[in-house]
N, C-alpha and C positions, 0 to 999 in steps of 0.2 A: 305573224299574229298581231293584231292591234293591242294597244295598251289596255283597252277596256276589256278585251277578251282575256288578257293575261290576268288582270285583276279578278275577273269573274272565275277563272280556273283556280287561282290562288285561294279565293273565298271558299269554292267547293272543296278544295283539298283540306282546308282547315275544318270545315264541317265534317268531312269524312275521317278526320284524324291522321291525314297523310302529311301535312306540312303546316307550319305557322308563318310562312313568309308574308301572308297578308298583313300580319300585325303591324309591319313597318309602314303601312299605308292607311292605317286607321287613326282617326284624330281622337285625341282625348277630349272629354268633356267634363263639365263641372259635376254632373250627376254620376258618371261612371267612368272608370278608366277603360282603356282600349280592351284589355283582356276580359273584363266583365261584360263589355258590349258584345264582343265576339261570342263569349260564352252564352249570353242570352239569346243571340241569333241562331247559334247552333241548336240549342235546346228547342226554340220555337220551330225551327225547320224540321227537326226530327219528330217533334211531337205531332206536327201537321201530317207528316208522312205516316206516322203510326196510326193516326186516326183514320187516314184512308184505308189502310190495311185492315184495321179493326172493323170498319164499316163494310168493306167489300168481302171480307172472309170472316163473317161473324161466327159461323159454326166451327170453323177451323180454330179460331181463337178460343172458343169454349172448350174444344176438344184438347187443346195444348195446355191450357191454364196460363195464368199471368206470367210466370217465370220463363217458360219455354217460348211463349208468345213474344216476350221482350227480346229474348235471345235470337229468335227468328228475324224479327224486324230489324234488329241492329246488324245482323249478318246480311240480310237482304239489301238494306240501304247501302252498305259498303260494297256489295257485289254488283248492284244494279241502281246506282243513283238516278234520280229522276231526270229524264231528258225530254220530257213532254211539256207542251204548253198547257195541257189539261192533265190534272191528277187522275182523271178517270182511267187512263191507260197505265198508271204507275205500277199496278199489280199484275200486269200481263205476264211478267217473267217469274212470278213467285212459284208456280208449279215446277218450272225448270230449276230454280234455286233449291227447291226441297228435294228434287230428284238427284242433284249433284253434290249437295253440301255433305261433307264428311260425316256429320252427326245425324242430320235429319234423313239422309238417304237410307239409314238403317230401318226406317219405318215407312215403307213404300206407300201405305195408305194415305200418308200426309199429303203427298204430291197429287195423288188422285182426288182427294177431298178438295184440295185447293183448285184443281182443274174443273171439277164439278161446279163449284161455287162460281168460278170465272165465267164458265159457259152460261150458267143461269143469268148472270149479269149481262152478258152479251146478248142473250135472247131479249132481256128487258129493254136494253139500250138500243136495239137494232132500229133501223130506219123504217118508217112507215111505208107500206106498199099495198096496192090492191091485191085481192085474191081472186083466183079464177072462179067463175060461176059454174054450177053443175050443168047448165044448158050448153056451155062451151065444149065440155067434155062429151055430153051425150049427142050433140049435133055435129060432131066432128066426122067428116067424110070417112067411111070405112077404109077407103084406099089409102088415107093418110095415117092410119093408126100405126102401121109398122115403123114410120118415121117419126113418131111422137117422141119429143124430148121435153123435159120439164125444167122450169126455173122455179126454185123454192123461195118462199117467203124469206126475207133477210133474217128473220128472228130464229129460223130452224137451225138447231145445233145438234150434232151427233156425238155422243159420248160412250166410249167403251171402257168399262171398269174391270179391273182385274182383282179388286178387292171389294168387300161389302160396304163401300163408302156411302152409297145412297142410304143404306139402312142406318149407318152411323149418323148421317146427316138428318134423317127423319127423326131419330131418337133425340138428338140434340135439340132439334127444332121443337119437338114436343115436350122439352124439358124432362126427358127420361134419361136413365143411364144408357150410354151407347153400348152396343155389343162389342165383344172382343173381335179384333179384325181376323178375317179369314179369306183365303183366296177363292175367288169365284168370278167367272167371266160373264158379264151382262152387257147388253147394248141398250142405250137410252136415247131418247130424243126430247129436246127441250124446245119450246116455241112460246111466243106471245100470242094469246088468242085475241078474238075480235073485241073482247071487253078489256083488252090491254092487261090482262093478268098472265103471268108466266106459268106455264104448265110443264110437266115432264111425264113421260111414261116409258116403260120398258118395251122393247120390240124383240120378237123372236128371231131366229137366225135367217128364216126365209125373207122377212121384212127387211132385215139388215142387209143382206145380199142385194135385194132389189133396190133399196135406197142408195147403197153405195155405188151401184152401177149407174143409176140415174145421175147422182152427183158427179160422177166421173165424166159424164157427157154421153153416155150410151143412149141410143134410141130404143124404142119399145121392142123391136125385134131382137136387137143385141141383148137386151135385158132378158127377154124370154129364153134365148139361147144359153145365157149364163145360168138361169134358173133350171133349165132342162138338164144341163149337165150336173149342176149341183144336186138335183133331185134323182140322178141316176136314171133319166129317161121319163120320169113321171111328168104328165102334162101340167104345167103351172098356170094355164090360162085363167081358169076360174078364180083362183086365189089372187092372181095379179089384179084382175078387175075389182075384186072386193077390196083389195089393199088400196088401189088407186081412189075408189070412192071414199074410203075412210080418210085418206090424206086430205082429200077435198073437204070433207065434213069438219075436219079439225083445222082447216085453214092453212095447211102447209104449202099448197101450191099457189105460186104467184101468177104464173102464165105458162102457156105452152111455148117452148123454145123453138126458134128457127134453126134450120140445119147448120147455119154458119156460126151460131152462138158458141161461146166458150164457157164452160162451167166456172162459176166463181166460188172458190173455196178459200176459207181462212182457217188454217190449222193452228191448234194450241197444243 
């Protein structure tokens, strides 16, 4: 390891409260001694990261309150120090931290609320991409329909909640008292619309099964077989067509995939 990397690691260890070996390599100044200079640097660094978490997880911060939020941020910085060139990714592991931390894991709605906010941010930040036209769908040769695969717009995110975190988020967003947490399974999709606004809506079990199959890389015939089994033999064709058209209208579909394409999934 080069001397520069050693000093960088020592500085990070100091910031995280692990070691003060860097002190021997800091110069004194007329304005402040080395201990004060390091203290200021540590405070500024942690304040910057706290601001990132506060911005990216605004409703989670309101839900926790200042004291628990500070406790969470301090624990998170220690467990997952920033290793990214951009702070936009710094909060990616916060849902995992809340799920694994000895204290916060007692409240499983916290991890889900953090994941919901993270996926909203991902939808907002996703790359621009063209969306398929309705003519492309309607003019597709009937013989090709069984082989139809879909590539979804990069902003499309799928979220399954086991707690009423979306209701909690909505209440906080509306400056209302959030409901008590209770267990309930719901499926949601977030996306950025053509006006560049982030939207989300719940989807029923049929739509979730269909969407999951397409995201996995199944073609239309495979998706139909999956739904046929799921519905105990009831023909899903009409509902599948209606669902496909609704996905198009909402701007979820980027293009029709070629048979050799691989699905692109980013799990959180």
